[in-house]
N, C-alpha and C positions, 0 to 999 in steps of 0.2 A: 504494500500500500504506500503510494507516494503522498506525502502530506505537504500542503502549502499552508503555513501558519502566517496569518496577517495580524500584526500587533498594532492596535490603535493607540497612538501616542501624540495626538495633535492638540489636545486640550492645553490651554494656558494655565489653568488652575488658579483663578483669581482669588479663591477663598484661602489660598495659602498665604496671601499678602506678601508676595516675594517677587523679586526681579528674576529669580531662577525659575525655569520651567518646572512644572510639577513633577514630571517623571525623572528629573535629575535630583530631587530630594532623596535622601539616603536612609536606608535601614541597614544597620551593621556595616557602615562605611561603603555601601554599594548602592548605586542608583536604583530607584524603583524599577525603571525600565530594564536594567541589567538583570535583576532578579527574574523578571518575566521572561526575558530572552533566554536565560540559562535553563529555566524549566522547559521552554519550548525546544531548546537545542538538545535536551536530554532524550527527546523522542527519536526513534529510529527513522531514517529516510525522510528527513524533514528539511524543507527550505523555508527560511524566514523572511518576511517583508515587514518593514516598520513604516507606518504612516505618520509623518510628522507635519506639524502645522506651519503655516506662513509665519515667518519670524522665528521659527524653531531651529534655525541653522545651528544654534549653539548646542542643541541636543545631539544633532548629527556629528558635530565636531568633537564634542566631549566623549561620545561613545563610538567613535569611528572604528575602534578596534573590533567591534562586533561583526561577526560574519553574517551580514544580512543585507538585503536590498532595501535602500532607503527611498521612499516615495513621498513627495510633498503633496499635501492637500492644501491648495492655495486659498480655498474658501472653506470655512467650517460650516457645512450644511447638514451635519448630522452623521450618525454612525453608518447608516446605509451608504451615504455619499462617500464616506471615508473608505469603506471596503471597495467601492467602485473604482477607486484610484489604482487598485492592484489587480483588477480583474483580468487585464490583458496578460498577466503572468500565469493565469490559471488554465490548466487543461481540463477538458470535460471529465476525464477519469480521475482527476485528483480528488483527494479528500481535503477540504478546506477547513481549517481550524481558526476561529476568531478569538483573540485574546486582547487584553487591555493593559496598557503600559503602567497603570497606577494600581494594579492588583498584584502585589508582590509575593504573597504567601501561598499561591496556588500550588498544589502538590502534583508531581508527575504521575502518581498512581491514580489520582482523580481523572487526569486527562486520558490516561490509558483506558480507563473504564468508559469514559465518554466516547472515545473513538471507536470502541467495539460496537457501539450502537448505530454507527453510520452505515447505511446501505442504500440500494437503489430505490427502496420504498420507505426510507426512514430518515429523519433528521434528528440529530442528537443535541439535547439541550441540558445545560447545567442549571439547576435551581437550588434554592436554599430555603429552609423553614425558618421563620423569623418571629421573635417575640414582638418586635415592633417593625412592621414592614414599611414605615414611612420613608418615602423617597425611592422605593423600588417599584419597578413594573410588576404588575400582578399576573400570575399564571392562572388563566381562566380555563376550567375543565368542564366537560359535559357530565351528564348523569352517569355515564360509564367510566368516569374518571379520566377520560382521554383529554389531552390538551387540545384546545381549539383556537386559542389566541393569547397574546400578551397585551395588556392594557397599561400604558404609562400612567403614573399617578395623576398627572394633570388632566388626563382624559378619562379617568375612571369615574363610574357612578358610585352611589353609596354602597351598594351591595358588593361591588368589586373592591372597594377600599377595605372591606373587612377580610379579604383573602390574605392569609399569612404566608403563602408560598411566593417567594420573590424570584424575579428573573436576575440572573447574574450577568447576562449579556454574552456569556461564553457559550458557543455552539459550534457544531461541526456538521458538514453536509458535503454532498458531491458537487464538484465544480460545475457540471452541466446544469444542474438544477439551480445553483446559486446565480449563475449568469442570467437565467430566465427570470428569476424573482427580482433581482436587482433592476432589471430593465423595466419592471412593472411598478416600482416603488413610486409613491406620491408623497407630497408634503402637506396634505390637508389635515393638520393637527394644530394643537395649541402653540407649538413651537415653530411651526412652518419649516420643519426639518424632515429629512428622509431617514426614518427610523429603520434600523436593521431588524428590529423586533417584528415589523410588519410581515416579514417573510414567513413567520410561523403560521399566520392565518392563510397565507398563500399556499404553503405546503399542505395544510389540512384540506384546502379546497381542491388541491391537485391529487388528493387521495393518499398522501403520505402519513405515516404514523410519527408522532413526536415522542421519541424515546427520551425520558428524563433520567438524569443522574443527580443524586443529592450530594452536595458538598459536605465534607465532614463537620464543618462548623461555619458560622457566619464570618469568623475571622479569616478563614481560608480564601474567601471571595470578596472580602471587604476592600473597596477602593479607597484611596487616600485623597481626601478633598480639603483637609485642613490640618493644622499642626497637632491638634488633639488626636486625630485618627492616626497620624504619623507616629506619635509617641506611643499610642496604644499598640500598634502593630510591631513597633520595636520591642516592646516588652513581651508580646506574644512570641515573636521570633526568638528572643533570648531565653524564654522559658523552654521552648523546643530544643534549643541548643544545650541548655543545662540538663534536660532530660536525656538527651543523646549521650552526653558525657557520663552521666551516672549509670546509664545502661551499659556503657563500655568499661565500667569499673573505676571511675574517677570519684573520689570523695570531694564533695562540695560543702564547705562549712555552712553556706547559705546560698542555695540555688537562685534566690531572687537578687543576689548581689554579685552578678557575674556578667561580663559582656564578651561574646565571641564574635569577632568581626573578620573571620577568615575560616580556615580549615586546618585539619590535622593530618599530616602524612603518616604519623605513627602515634599511638597512645599505648603505653605500657600498662602494667597492673599497679594497683595501690599508689596511684598519684593522689596527692592531697593538696587541695586548692582552698586557700582562705578567702576572705571576703574582698570584694571590689577589685578583683583581678580582671585585666583586659587582655584578651588574646587577639592579635591581629596577624594578617598575612597567612603564611603556611608554617605551622610549627610541628616539630618532631620531638616528642617527649617520651623518654624511656621509663621503665618501672621505678617505683620507690622514690619519685621526685616529690619534693615538698615545696610549695610556693606560698609565701607569706602574704599578708594583706596588702592591698593597694599597689600591686606590681603590674607593669605592662610588659607583655612578652610578645615580640613581633619577629616572625621569620627566624625563629631560634631553633637550634639543635641542642637538646639537653639530654645528657647521658644519664645512666642509672645512678640513683642515690644522691643526686644533686639537691642541695637545699638553697633556695633563694629567699632571703629574708625580706622583711617589710619594706615597701616603698622603693623597690629597685626597678630599673628599666633595662631590658635586654632586647637589643634590636640587631637583626642580621648578624648574630654571634653564635659561636659554638662553645659549649661548656662540657668539659670532660667529667667522667664519673667521679663521684665522691667529692666534688668541689662544693665550696660554700661561698655564696655571693650575698653581699649586703650586711646590714640594712643600708638603705640610701645609696646604693651603688648604681653605676651606669655603665653598661657594656654597649658601645657604639658599633656600627658596621665594621665588619672584617676583624673583629676580635675573636681570637681562637685560644681557648684555654684547654690545657691538657688535664689529666686526672689529678685530683686532690690539690687543686689550686684554691687559695683563699683570697677573695677580693672583698675588702671590708667597707666600713661606712665612709661615705663621701669620697669614694674612689671612682675615677673615670678612666676607662680603657678604650682606646680608639685605634683601629687598624694595627693591632699588635698581636704577637703570639707569646704565650706564657707557658713554659714547660712544666712538667709535673712537680708537685710538691712546693711550688713557689708561693710566697705570701706578699700581698700588697694590702695592708689592713687598714690604713688610716689616711684620709685627707690627701690623696695623691692623684696626679694626672700622668698617665702613660700613653703616649701617642707615637705611632710609626716606630715601634720598637720590637726587638727580639729579645725575650728574657728566657734565660736557661732554666734548668731545674734547680730546685732547692735554693732559690734566691730569696733573700729577705729585703724588702724595700721599706724603709722607715717612713714614719709619718711626715707629711708635708713635702714629699719628693715630687718633682716635676721633670718631665723631659721637655726641653725647649726645642721643639722640632720644627718651628716655623719662623723664618726670618722676615716675614712680610710678603715674600714673593715665592720662595721655594720651601719644600719640606724635606727634612733629612732624617736619617735613621739613627736610633740609639740601640746598641747591642750590649746586653749584660749577660755575661757568660755564667756557666753553672757555678753555684755555690757562693756567688758574690753577696756581700752585705753592704747595703746602701744606708748610711746613717740618715737620721731625720733632717728635714729641711735642706735637702740637697737639690741643686739644679744641675741637670745633665744637659749641656749645650751641644746638640747634635750638629754634625755627625761625630759620634764619639763611641768608643768601645771600652767597657769595663771588663778586665780579664777574669779568668777563672779564679775563684776563691779570693778575689780582691776585696778589700774593705775600703769604703769611702767614709771619711770622718764626717760627723754631723755638721751641718751648716756650711758645707762646701759648695763651691761653684766649679764644676769640672768642665773644662773647655778642651782638654787634650786626653788622649787615650790613657786609661789607668792600667798599669801592668798587673799581671796575674800575681796572686799570692802576696801582694804588698798593700800597705796602708797608704792611701792617697788622700790628702786634704788640702784645702786652700782656705786660709782664714786671715783676716786682718789681725795684727798683733794686739792683744788685749792690754790696755793700760788703765791705771787708776790715777786720778789727779788729786793730790792731797790739798786740803784747804779750800776745795771748790764748794760753793754754796749755791743752792737753787735761787733763781731770781724771785723776788717778791713784788707784789703789787704796791704801788705808791698810794698812800691814803690821801683822799681828796679832802 
């Protein structure tokens, strides 16, 4: 079965009160439209077409990486008119699926069930049962419970307004029939628009059966029209992510205080995650990892037995097994830590490798560096790797001891088992097995007195 999916994304979204197009607003750091696209893309043998509105070039530019055909709807004359813009790309034998760019939480499994109901004599329609159907088109059925039409709320009579089965707008049918129905659409309604929903009554008149599929929940098919709905669906999405993690064996101290804004390429067993942790990008986390509160983990590879303490940030970094990070530590991109490394409070590592057993525990900055094994870096140490134009490398070989408050002015090498005296500024290579220090001679001035204020 060849599927042609048409995603309607032309609406400006005035109720969002934003200069940004509605479908570019985000859930879990991903545009609403991209969520919809990825669900459509997950279906086999599927070509996607995105209908964007006049002035919506920003949408196309922002999401140009999507593998879809972009088609402009120059005038917004309704959903039926929007679908007409893509009809030249549809073959008679195609199954056409209609989705909406502001409905981000639709499930692949729901669409698969929907598509099974498409045939030469049937149209598949996704509906939802609602406690409050206000704003939804109503599904009108006959005495045999067969769908006969959809009535938009503004056109519904009193009896129809009492119906609690709502239209999601999501449907699928054969291309040949869709072409015929679109050609017959009119705009004689309260909005003077070409409603796609009118094809339901046409299908019934043509003798087709309307096969309905129920969404799992209202949230699955809820469109985003304002900031409140956006926030609501963000929490729904995060609840789903938390449930997924727990099902895979992750302990969450409070599932309601977690944000997953990406994916996991690996999740080991007995991972423990405290409150207010944010996962971004693609993370790989082995077994027995413990992550403290208020941490951000982005595109990280974390080996077994790592402990990340509170308020730490790990971005595009690799952490070896048994290592301990934080609290208040920051691992920036291209940081690679071997096994049993300690990175302590208020330590920042950038584009550096740290070999096994080394410790950088307090108030230090290590950038563009190669640090050997069993190195101890004292508090307040910084690598001066940038001269305002170029960056240079610092090399600290195995077993070196760097005293507190040391500045290592790159390019510089500290030899194996060398010791750097506290308070030194090292501008030349420090030899192995020796003490190197640079200090101004300490003097005391006898008879010196502090200045005092003159009384007025």
